[in-house]
N, C-alpha and C positions, 0 to 999 in steps of 0.2 A: 201340652209342653211348650214354653216360650223361649225364644232364643233372641239375642241381640246381634244386630248388623253394627259394624263399625267402621267408619271411613274417616279419613284425616286430610286435613289441608294444612297448609303452613310453609315455612321456608325451611324447615329442618326436619331430618329423619324422626320417625315415629318412637316416642317415649311411653313405655308401658304405663297405662293408667293405674293409680293405687289409691284414688280419692274419689271424687263424686260420681266418675263412671261406674265403681264398684257400688256406690250407693244405688244406682239406678238398677243396676243387676240384681242386688239383693231384694229391692222392693217391688218386684213386678207382680207379686201377689197381692197387692193392694188395689182396689178398684180405681181409686183416684189416680194413682199413676198409671194405670192401664189406659183411663180415659184420655188422660193427658198425652201420653206418650204415643198412643194410637194415631193421634191427630197430626203429628209432626214429628221431624227429627228433632233431637236435643244436643247441642253444641256445648261441649266443655273446652274453655280455652286455657291451654298450658303456656307457660312461660317457656320460649323457645331457647332461653339460657340455663334454667335450672331444671325444667321439667315439672316445677310446681303447678297446680290446679290452680287458676286465680279466680275464675268467674265462669257462668253459663250462660247462655240465652234463655235459660229458664227464668230469668229476672228481666223486667222491661228494659230494652236497650236500644240505643241508636247510634249511628256513625255521625261524628262532628268534624270539624276542622279539616275538611277536605279528605274525609275519610281516614285520617291518621289517628283520631281517637275514638275511643267508646266511652258514651255516657250511660251509666247503668243506675237504676233507681234501687236502692236498698231500703230496707225497712227495720225498724226496732221491733223484735219479737221477744217473748218470753221463753228463754231457754226451758226445753221440755217439750214444747209444741213442735214435734217434727215436721218438716216438709219435705224432706228428701231433696233439697235444692229446687222444690217445685213450689213457688210461692202459693198457688192456688189451693194446695193440701193444708197449709196453715191457716186459710180461710176456712176451710170446712172444719179443722180442729176448733176453731174459735166458735164457729155457730154450734158445735157439738158441746162445748164448755158451757154455752149459755142454758143448754137444755137441763131439766131436773136430773140430777145425778150424774151429771156429765162431767167432763174433765176439770170444770172449775173446783170440783171437790177434792182433786188431786194436787198436792202441794207442787209448785212450779219452780224453777230456777231463776236466775237473774235475768235481767232485760239486756239483750245483745244486739248487735247488728247482723242480720241474717247472712249477708255475703261474708263478713269476718269469721262469723262462727262455723258456718258450713264448710268453709275451705281452710280454716285453720290458718288465717292470715294474722300476722303478728305487728303489732304497731312499732313504728321506729320514728324517732324525732327528726324533723329537717326544719332548718330557717332558711333564710333566703339564700345566703352564701352555700350552705350545703347543699340544697336543692341544685342550683346553679351548676355546681362541681359535678353532683351527680348525673344530671340531664347531658351535660356535655359528654362525659364517657359513655354513657348507657345509649344516647342516640347514634353516637358514632359506631357503637357495636353493631346496632341494628342495621346501619347502612352497610357495615361490611358484611353482615349476614345476608342482606338483600343481594348484595353484588356477588357474594359466592354462590348464591341460589339462581344466578342468571336473571335477577329482577332488577337490573340497572334501570331501566326505564322508570320504575317506581319510584326511584331514589328522590329525584327533584320534588315530587309530588308529597312524598313523606317529609323530607325536609321542611318544606312549605307548612304542611299541616301541622307537624310536631313542635315546630317553633311557636305557631300560633297557640297551641295547648299548654306549651310551658308558659308563654307570656300571661295565658289566661290564670294558670295557677299562681304565677309570681305576683300577679296584681292584687292577691288577696291572701297572700302565702300564710299570715297569720291565723286564718279562719280554717286552714286545712289540717287534717290528720292523715299520716301516709302508714301505708300497711306493706309489708314484704311476705313473700311465701314462706310457707313453714320451713323449708329449708335453711332460712335465715341467711341467703347468699346477697349480699350487699350489691353484687353486681348484676342482680336479676330486677325483673320487673317490680315496678311500685304500684300500687293502687292509691289514688289520690282522692280522699274523701272529704266533702264539704256539707254542711246543713245549709241550704239556700234559705234567704231572709223569709222568715215566717213558716218555714217548714219543720216539721217535726221529725221527718225521715231524711237520710242523707242521699246524696248523689256519689258515685263514683266516677273516676276518669281513669281510663287506661290508653296506653300506646298500642294500636292495634296491630302494628307489624312486628311487636314484640311477642306477639301470642300467636299460637297455633291452634286450630279448632279441631277437635274429634267428636265426630258425630255419633249418635247412638239411637237406634230406632228398634222396636219391636216387630218382630216377624210373625 
């Protein structure tokens, strides 16, 4: 019998997970999920404003801009090759598809961006002016949240790093796609998505302080 331990961090009270966290729970019977989760905690990041699940560290990620941003590697995948939010699983499915009588014999769906599809993110348009307006309001909201949580010492570093990330996005704004959470709350977090020059897979940017991490681990 398998159980999950759940722990949260962030600057807001816990919001019950209704998305990828539940996916992990439902998929504990698969060997690939067991092998992956046995090795480490898996953290799902939720928007502190809306509670929407936006991304997890099951995808390659690193902090940038003085710790104010996440850079997350996405991939184009064929919808129907399920990975449970764990990219390694999709690789195993692809290997199986290459074998005689494998998944390649089964019709698959459209090509999608794995992070967008897994978390139900919804594309929303932004130009330079609208993104500047959004960023001004959103970042002020995050500063307020940090202050309310007693994290005033973090505010100057957040402002510095967040401003750097905003400038990075604005410098090539026409190349970006933007995605909001499934609640479609325009006051919540955005995922900024871009295909680097010569790349076939996208990179996503998130504001770290606007997310709350919830960890899951098999016991």
